[in-house]
C-alpha positions in Angstrom: -33.1 -2.8 14.9 -30.7 -5.6 15.5 -32.5 -7.9 13.0 -32.2 -5.2 10.4 -28.5 -5.2 10.7 -28.3 -8.9 10.7 -30.5 -9.0 7.5 -28.3 -6.4 5.9 -25.1 -8.5 6.6 -26.9 -11.6 5.4 -27.8 -10.0 2.1 -24.2 -8.7 1.8 -23.0 -12.3 2.4 -25.4 -13.6 -0.2 -24.2 -11.0 -2.7 -20.6 -12.1 -2.1 -21.4 -15.8 -2.2 -23.5 -15.6 -5.3 -20.9 -13.5 -7.1 -18.3 -16.1 -6.3 -20.5 -19.0 -7.7 -22.3 -17.4 -10.7 -20.4 -15.7 -13.4 -23.2 -13.3 -14.4 -23.2 -11.5 -11.0 -20.1 -9.5 -10.1 -19.1 -7.7 -6.9 -16.0 -5.6 -6.9 -15.3 -5.8 -3.2 -17.0 -6.1 0.3 -17.8 -2.4 0.3 -19.7 -2.6 -3.0 -21.6 -5.6 -1.5 -22.5 -3.6 1.7 -23.6 -0.6 -0.4 -25.6 -2.8 -2.8 -27.4 -4.5 0.1 -28.2 -1.1 1.6 -29.4 0.3 -1.8 -31.5 -2.9 -2.4 -33.1 -2.4 0.9 -33.9 1.2 0.1 -35.2 0.3 -3.3 -37.4 -2.4 -1.9 -38.7 0.0 0.8 -39.5 3.0 -1.5 -40.0 1.8 -5.1 -41.2 -1.8 -4.8 -44.5 -1.0 -3.1 -45.4 1.5 -5.9 -44.5 -1.0 -8.6 -46.4 -3.8 -6.8 -49.5 -1.6 -6.6 -49.3 -0.7 -10.3 -48.9 -4.2 -11.6 -51.3 -5.9 -9.1 -53.6 -7.2 -11.8 -50.7 -9.0 -13.5 -49.5 -10.4 -10.2 -53.1 -11.5 -9.4 -53.4 -13.3 -12.8 -50.1 -15.1 -12.4 -50.9 -16.2 -8.9 -48.1 -14.1 -7.4 -45.3 -15.4 -9.6 -44.9 -11.9 -11.2 -43.4 -10.9 -7.8 -40.2 -12.7 -8.9 -40.1 -10.5 -12.0 -40.5 -7.4 -9.8 -37.6 -8.6 -7.5 -35.5 -9.1 -10.6 -36.2 -5.5 -11.7 -35.3 -4.2 -8.2 -32.0 -6.1 -8.4 -31.3 -4.6 -11.9 -32.1 -1.2 -10.6 -29.7 -1.7 -7.7 -27.0 -2.9 -10.1 -27.6 0.2 -12.2 -27.2 2.5 -9.2 -24.3 0.9 -7.3 -20.9 1.0 -9.0 -19.0 -2.3 -8.4 -22.1 -4.4 -8.4 -23.1 -5.8 -11.8 -25.7 -8.2 -13.1 -25.3 -9.5 -16.7 -28.9 -9.5 -17.5 -32.5 -10.2 -16.6 -32.1 -13.9 -16.0 -29.2 -13.5 -13.6 -31.2 -10.8 -11.8 -34.1 -13.2 -11.6 -31.9 -15.9 -10.2 -30.4 -13.5 -7.6 -33.9 -12.3 -6.7 -35.1 -15.9 -6.1 -32.1 -16.7 -4.0 -32.5 -13.6 -1.9 -36.2 -14.2 -1.5 -35.6 -17.8 -0.3 -32.8 -16.9 2.1 -34.7 -13.8 3.5 -37.8 -16.0 4.0 -35.7 -18.5 5.9 -34.0 -15.8 7.9 -37.3 -14.3 9.0 -38.9 -17.7 9.6 -36.1 -18.7 11.9 -35.5 -15.5 13.8 -39.0 -14.0 14.2 
């Protein structure tokens, strides 16, 4: 349970840092970042497995690279749901998805 909270705060920090560095990603305040991280976690828990199952043939043909596109759509869905969190387009969402995937992988690799 403690790792989940650490991961939640890590994703919040990534949202804040990325919004500071890249102009296509905006966060209104810390609360918006916390809520966006929570909603992204819920979207990844509920919707992402269904989407991955439906597009498995495409993911298989692209040797797993289509997973980055799925991550981008999950980020776009989160930005659509959460007020105060904005992503300017698909490419910014793809960039944020790649950054989040890399940092989450590193987090889990180091702490588990």
